[in-house]
N, C-alpha and C positions, 0 to 999 in steps of 0.2 A: 353670164348670159342666161336669160330666163327661158321659159317654155312658152311657145306660141300656141294658141288654140288650134287644134287639128294638126299640128306639125311639131315634131320634137327636134330640137337642135342639140348638138353635142356641146360639151364644156360646162355642164351643170355641176354644182358642188357635189351632187351624188355620184356623177360619172367620174369626177376627179378622185373621189375617195376610192371608187372601185379600181381605177387605174393605179393608184398608189398601192392598193393591196396586192394587185396582180404582180407588180414589180417586186414587192417585198416577198411575195410567195415564191417567185422565181429564185430570189436570193436564198430562201430557206432550202430549196432543192439543191442549189449549187453547193451550199454549205454542207448539206447532208451527204452529197456525193463526194466532196473533198475530204470530209472528216470520218465517214463511216467505212467499215470494211464489209466485204461480202460475207453473207452467212456461211460459215465454215462448218463442214460436217465431219463427223468422226469416220475415219476409214477403218475402224476396227472390225467391221463386218463386210461381207461380200458386196461388191459393187453391183448396181442395177441401173439400167438406162431409165431416166426419170423425166417426165414432163411436169414442170412446176407452174401452176396457175396462180397468179396473184389475185386476191379478192379483198375488198375493203370491209366486208362484214362476214362473220361466220354464218353458216346456215343455221336457221332457227330451230329445226327439228330434224331428226333422222327418220321420223315417221312421215311417209308420203301423204297421209290423211290429215296431218297437222301443220307441217311446214308451209310457209306462205311467201318467202322472199325468193328472188330470182336465183340466188346462189343455191338455195335448197333444191330448186327444180333442176338446176344443172347437175347437182349430185344425184337426184333421183334418176335422171336420164342416163347417168353412167352405170348405175347399179341395177335398175329395173328395165324391163322391156314393156312396150305396149303391143297391142295386136298389130297395129300398123304404124310405121314411123314416117318421118318426112325426109325426103332426099335433099340434095344440095340445092335444088330449085324449088323446094317446099311442096313438092308433089308427093302423094302417098307412095310409100314403098313397103315391101314386105318386112315384117319383123317376126313376132311370134305367129302371125298369120302369114303363111307362105303365099296364099292367094285368097281372094274373096269375090263374092258376086251377089247380086240381087236375085232372090229366088222368084222367078217369073211366074210360077204357077200358084203363088200365094197372093191372094187379093186383100187389099188393093196392092197393085204392083209397087214394090219399093218398101213395103212394110216389113219384109223379112229379108235379112242379110245372112248369108252363109260365110263362115270363116274356116278355111282349111289350114290347120295348124302345122307348124314344123314338127318333124319327128326327131329332131336333133338337139333340142334344148334340154338342159339339165339345170336344176337349181344349184346355187353356189355350195350348198351343203351336200351335194351328191344325189339328192332325191330327184327322181324323174319328173319332168313336166309333161302334163297332158291336159285333155279337155276339162277334167274335173277342176283344175285350178282356175280356168277361165269361167266356168259355171259358178264356182264359189265367189270369185271376184265380183261378178255381176250381181248375183243374188245378195251379196253382203251389202250392196249399196242401194237396192231398190225395195219396193214394197214397204213393210213396216220399219225397215232400217233407213229409209230415204231421209227422214228429217234429221237423224243423227249424223249420217254420213254426208256432211255438207260439202266436202272438198271438190267433188266433181259433178255437182248437180246440173250444171249446164248441159252435160251429156246424159246423165242418168234419169233426168226428169222425164224423158220420153221413151225410156226402155220399159216395155211391158213384162217380158220374160225372156229366158234363154233356155234353149233345148240342147241337150247333148245328143248328137247323132251317132257318133262313135268316139273312140278315144282321141281322135285328132280332127274332129269336125263338130262345130257348134253352129246354131242358128239363133240370132237375136231378133226378137219380135218388137217392133216399135209401135207407139201409140200416139194419139193426139192429146190435147189438154182436157178432153172429155173422156179419156181412157178408152177410146175406140181405136181399132187398128188403123194405122195411117202410114203413108210413105215417110221415109227419113232421108234428108238430103246430105247428112253428114255421117253416114254409116262407115265411111272410110276415114273418119277423123275422130275416133273415140280416144281422146288423148288422156288416158289415165293408166297407171301401172297395173300390170297383172301380178297378183301376190300369191304366195304359196299357201294352199289350204292347210297343210300340215303344221303351219305356224300360226296363222291368223284365225284358223277355225277353232282355236282354243279359247277365244275371247268373244265378248259381246261387241256389237256395233258401237255402243257408247264408250266402251273401253278403248276400242281401236281409234275412235275419232277424237277422244279427249284425254286419254290417260296413258296409253301404251307408249313407252319411250323408244322402243325399237333400237336398242343400243347395238345390236348386231344385225344389220339389215341383210336379208337373204333375197337376192333376185336372180334373174337369168341374164343380166346385162353384161356388157363387155369388160366391166371392172368390178372387183370384189372387195368387200370390207374384210377386216381381220379381227382377231381377238383383241387387238389394240384399239379398235375404233372407239369403243366407249370411253376409254381414258383420254384419247386424243380429242374427242368431241367435248368432253367435260372440261378439259384444260383450255380449249378455245384458241389454240395456236395454228393447228393444221390438221388435215385428214390425209392419210396415205392409203391409196387404193391400189391393189395388185391387178395387173391385167389378167383377164379370164382367158387362158389359152385353150379352154374347152368351149369357147363361145360358139353358138350355132351358126353365126354368120362369119364375116371376115375377121381375122385376128389382129389385134393391135401389134404394132411392130416395135413397141418399147415395153418395158417391164412394169411400169407403174405411173400413176398420176399422184401428185401432191397438190392439195388445195391449201395454199398458204394465205393466212389471214393477217391483215394489217390494221393497226390502230390509226396510223397516220398516212394520209395520201402522199406526202413528200417522200416517205420511205419506200412506197411501192414504185413511184416514178424513178427514184434513184436506183432501186434494184433492177428495174427494166433497163436502165441506162448501162448498168455494170454487167448485166447478164446473170444476175442471181435468180431471176424468174424467166420463164420462157414465153408466157402468154398472160395478158391481163386486159380487162375492160376498165376504162377510165371515165370519170365524169368530164364534162366539157372543160372546166378550168384546169384540171390535171392534164388532160389531153393537149390543150393549147400550150401549156408549159413544156410538155414533152416535144411538141412540134417545133416550138421556138428553139429548144435545145438541139434538136436534130438539124435544124437549118444551119446552126453554127458548127455542127459535127456531122456532116453529110456522109461520112464513110462508116459510120456506126452501123453494124449489121442488124438493123431493126426494120421490120416491115410494119405497115400500119394501114388502117382503113377506118373511115368515118362515114356512116351512111344510115339510112332508116333501118330501124331494128326489125328483124324478121318476126318478132313477137307482136308487131303492130303497136309499139309503145306510144302512148299519148299522155299529155298532161292537160288538166282542165280545172276550171273553177267550178266546183260543185255547188249547186243551189238546192238546198233541201226542199223537197216537195211534200214533206210530211207535216200535217198540222199538229204541232206539238204543244198546243195550248199556250199558256202564259210564259213558258220557258224560252220562247223564241219570238222574233218579229215576223208576223204573218204577212207583212207587206211583200216579202220575197215571193209569195205565191202569185202576185200580180204579174201577168205576162208582160205588161208595159215596163215594169221595173227590171225584169230580166232582159228585155230588149235594150234598155238603156245601159245595162252593164255590158252587154255584148258590144254596143256601139262605142263605149268608153274604154275598151280594152285595146291597147296598142300592141298587137301581137309582134310586129316587126321589131319594136324596141326590145321587147322581152327576149327575142331570139338573138338580136345583135349584141346586147349588153349583158344579159344574164347567162345565155347559153353560148356566148362567144361565137355566134354564127353557126354552131353545130346543131341546127334544127331547121325545120320549115314551118310556116304557119299551119295551124290545124283548123279543121272544119267540123268533121264528125268523128265517130268512134273508130272508124276504119281508116287506116292510113293508105298512101299510095302503094305500100307493099302488097295490098290486096288486089292490085291491078284491076281487072274488070269489075270486081265487087265494089271498088272504091268509087264514091260519088263526090263530085266537087261542083260548087256553084259556077255560074257563068263567069267568064273573065271580066265581064262588065260589072261595075259597082253601082248599087242603088244610090240614087241621089235624092230621093224623097221617101217619106214614111209610107206612102200609099203603094210603094213597090215591094213592101215587105211580104214575104211568103213564097211558097213554091210555084205559084202561077207564073211569076217572072223569073224565078230561079237566079236572082242576082246575088253578088257577093255583099255581105254585110261589111260596111266600111268602118274604119276607125274615125269617128266623127263626134267630138264633144258637142258640136253644134246640134247635130241630130239627136244626140242623147238628151240634151236639155229640152229640145223641142218635144221629144217623146214624153218626158215627165210633165212638161207644162200641159200638154194636151190631155194627160191623164189626171189632171187636177192637183199635182204636187207643186206647192208654192214654197218659195224660200222663206225661212223664218226671218224675224226682224233683224238679225245680225248677219244675214246672208251667209250662214254657215252650213245649213242643212235644209233639205226640203221636207215638207210636212204634208200628209194626206189631208183631204178635206173631210167634212163631217158626213158626207154620203159615201165615202170609200167602202166598198163591200168587203175588203180584206181586213182593214183595221182603220177606223176613222180617227182623225186628229192625232196621228202618230208620225214621228219623224222617220226618215229613211236612214236609220242607224242600225248597223248589223255587226255582229261578231263574225270574224273569219278565223277559223281554227287551222293551225298548221302544225306539222310535225317538226319539233324543234331540231331534230337531227338533220333535216334536209335543207341544205344551204340555198338551193335554187328556189324552193318553195317559200322560204321566208323572204327572200329577195322579191319574188313576184308579189307576195301579199303586201309588202311595204310599197312597192311601186303602184299596185292597184289602189291602195288607200289614198295615195297622192293624186292619182288620176280621177278616181270616182268623186273625190271631194270637189272637183271642178264642176260636177253636174249635180251636187247637192246630196250625194250618198256618202255617209260617214261609215268607215270601217274601223273596228277595234280588233287588233291582232291578238289572238290568244294562242300562244305556243303550248304544245303538249308533247309528251313523249309518245312513241308509237303505240304503246299499249293503251294509253288514255285516249289517243286519237281513234283507235279502232272501236273502243267502247262507246265513245261519244257519237261517232259517225253512224255506226250500225244500229244505234238506238233511234236515229233520226232527229234527236233533240239538238239541232244546231241550225244556224242561219246559212253560213257559207263555209267552204273549205277548199283547200287545194288538194286535188286527188290525181290519180293516174291509173292507167290500166294497160295490161298486156293480154294478148290472146294467143291463138294458135293459127295455123294456116287457113282454117275454114272460118267464115264470118260468124258462125252460130254463137260461139262463146261470147264475143263482145256484144253482139246484138241482144243476146239473152239478158245481159246485165241491165238494160234499160226497160225490159218488159215487166208487166205486172207480176209475172210468174217468179220474178227474182225478189219480190218484197219479202221482208223478214228473212232474207238469205243473203244473196250476193249484191243486191242493189245498195249503193252507198248514197244515192241522192233521193231515193224513195219515189222515183218517177213512175207514174201510171197513166197511160193514155190509151183509150180504146182503138184509135186510129193506128197508133204505133203497134199495138198488140196484133191487130189484124194483119198488118204487113209483115211483122215478124213471124207470125204463125204461117202465113202463106210462104214465106221464104224457107222455113224449116221443112214444109211438106211438099215443096216443089222439087221433084227429082230432076226435071229438065233444067239444065244450067241457064239457058236463055230466059226462061220464064222466071227462074229464081232471081236472076240479076236485077230485074225490074223491082221486085219486092225488096231486095236488099238496098237498092238505091233509095226507095221510098222511105225506109226507116231512117236513113241518115239525113235525108232531106227534111223529114218531119222534125227531128230533134234539133237540126241546125237552126230552124226558124222558131221553134217553140222554146229553145234555150233552157233546158234543164241543166245542161253543162255549157260553159263557154270553153270550148276546146281551143286552147291558144297555141299549142305547139306539138309537133312530132319530133322529139329529141332524137338525135343520132346515137347509134351505138359507136363508141370510140374505142378502138382496139389497137393493140400493138403486140408484136411477137418477135422473137429472136430467130433470124434466118441463119445464124451460124450454129444453132443447136439442132434444128430440125429442118428438113425439106418436106415438101408436100402440102404446103399451106393452101395452095390454090388461089383462085381469084374470087375474093369475097364480094366484090362489087357485082360481078356477073352471077355469082352463085351464093346468095345470102344465107342459104341453109347450111353453109360451112362455118358460120360464125360461132363464137362461144355461146351466144344467146340461143342457138338452136338446140334446145334441151329436150326435144321430143324423142329421145332414145336413138341409139345407133347412128349418131351424127357421122357422116362420111369422113369428116376430118380426123376422127380418132383412129381410123384404119389406114389413112393415107400418110399420116405423119411418120417420117423416117429419120431416126437419129443420124446426125452427120459426124459424130465424134466430138463435137464441141460442147455437148450438153453435159449436165452433171451426172456423175456415175457413183458418187459416194452415198453411203447410207445416211438418212436424215434423222436418225434417232436422237443424236446429241448435237446441239448447236452451241457454238462459241458465242458468247454474248457481247463481244466487243462492239460489233457494228450496231447492234440494237441499242446498247447503252449510249453510243455516240449520237445516234439519231435522236434519242430521247433528249439528250442534252441540247442539241440544236433546236429541237421543237420547243424546249422550255424557254428559249430566248423570246419566242413569239407567243407566250402564254396569254397575252391580252387579245391576240387575234384568233388563236386556234383553240378549239375545245374538243374533247373526245366525243366521238359519234356513238350512236346507239343502234338498235335494231330497226326493223321495218315491218310493214304489214302488206299482205297480199303479194302480188307479183310486182316487185319494185326494181327500179334501176339503182346502180351504185350511187353513193352519196358523198357529198363534199363536206369538209369540216365547217363548223359554225364560224362565221366571221362577224366580229363586233366592229361595226363602222363607227367612228367617232361622230 
């Protein structure tokens, strides 16, 4: 059965191949479950209550100024503290700052925030924590060090200076983009780790941001590294963190956390089924397979939750707005071409068949997790091109007919073979050139490759040709952040305040965090106003305007907000709580002092043996099973920025 214009029907050869793969993949999991054994640990040393977290990729760096993937940030949130954390409802809660307030006698009001620090925190090596460490952390990332210390620029961009009032009180002075004192709307959401001066003060900012390995991380957080951390990290199998029983807040009720890394998704699913791990986050295909298995085995003590990620995770088609000369096709700079791409993107099909239904359609950079900050277009869909824009506020439809109409009106005519559209001789972006673009994707990311392939098929129907260029994560980062590309599949996570994600699309993020090189004065004005509006009601309007602007200007086609897909063992720990009502309890809530880590209570069914030595029978068996599907599965690699977990490569015939 073919595809009709404007409406997708099931039963295409592509869908049949995906169906066949899914069933084969379930078979792999069942085989792995039947043939492999649980990881057995040596009982030669004293037992400890252990929470084992399964992860599909190792963290990429122990240095919180270098690491970029989600698992790295989960690790940093266990070991380090911020001034202010996020509670189970994603509201600010005390961490190293016991309390905070705007200093009302400093003008303009809101430009100076005071943080009253806890007197009970100690660094993991026994050194006392005080205001000097906070002052050092801030000064290390601003002023002449700002360009080098890139990791937390969405926060540090607007910090002017920090004053030490006494050993447990500091004041941070904020500024605007003209370096003048200005109110700050996110003073209670400075989401970066506080580091010990007695360790980091021995190096330059350049060393800290690019060279320092930090093999023995020292923080004040609820879990601690050991002298085995370096070896474990370099070996790349797991990290073992001891609970910090001298923590300045609530104490963990178990002895340690093990971050267990997997090369094969089937192995992690099987280990959750058997109880070899206690908690994990899965990609949509893995999670669906687990849900199918649980439907057939309903008495298995596994809890689960799938819902929007508390990090505001979104996936989008990035359209580079940098004029990179002859290395790219500058027709992508034409707003009409970008509009046609938005119209030709069938978001619902992507969600249903690539994300297995575990996502909702995307619009802007903020997801519904942001509640009042989130903007969404009208429930009514535009039916003509003259309705485009914020004046009507209508939803952009999936319409190949309107996409073709857009390109026709902009002077793009089909070539003689009716394969691709070509610009006319008066086109201001590039005359007499075909709408042929390269789209670069990270080869490790299953969903991204599938989306790129699907878009290439869809866009061809409106005369836009896509050539898919797979790259590994490192190559992708280099290419994208140089701006020398046409299109890419990208994704973003933020924090509970909208500042971080809105900063990404501002001119101030160019040559830094921006991956599509978007710059627009109207956007910048609304972003700036949102940052400096301390009144939440006034700020809400500016935040909405930024999302509305990019939705219709289309520097990104935000096609989905993928769910976080989690599972945990209820026979090992109690205290998981309700993740649907309280999304700040999920594994993805990595902004330090997650309430989950203090509420989990061992039930007696969890693992108590030391994990220093593993018996390899189960691992060998799983590898043997996976080898049977060598033509379908390929080893995954690393990631860039804040990424979701990844699925193995799938070679469809």
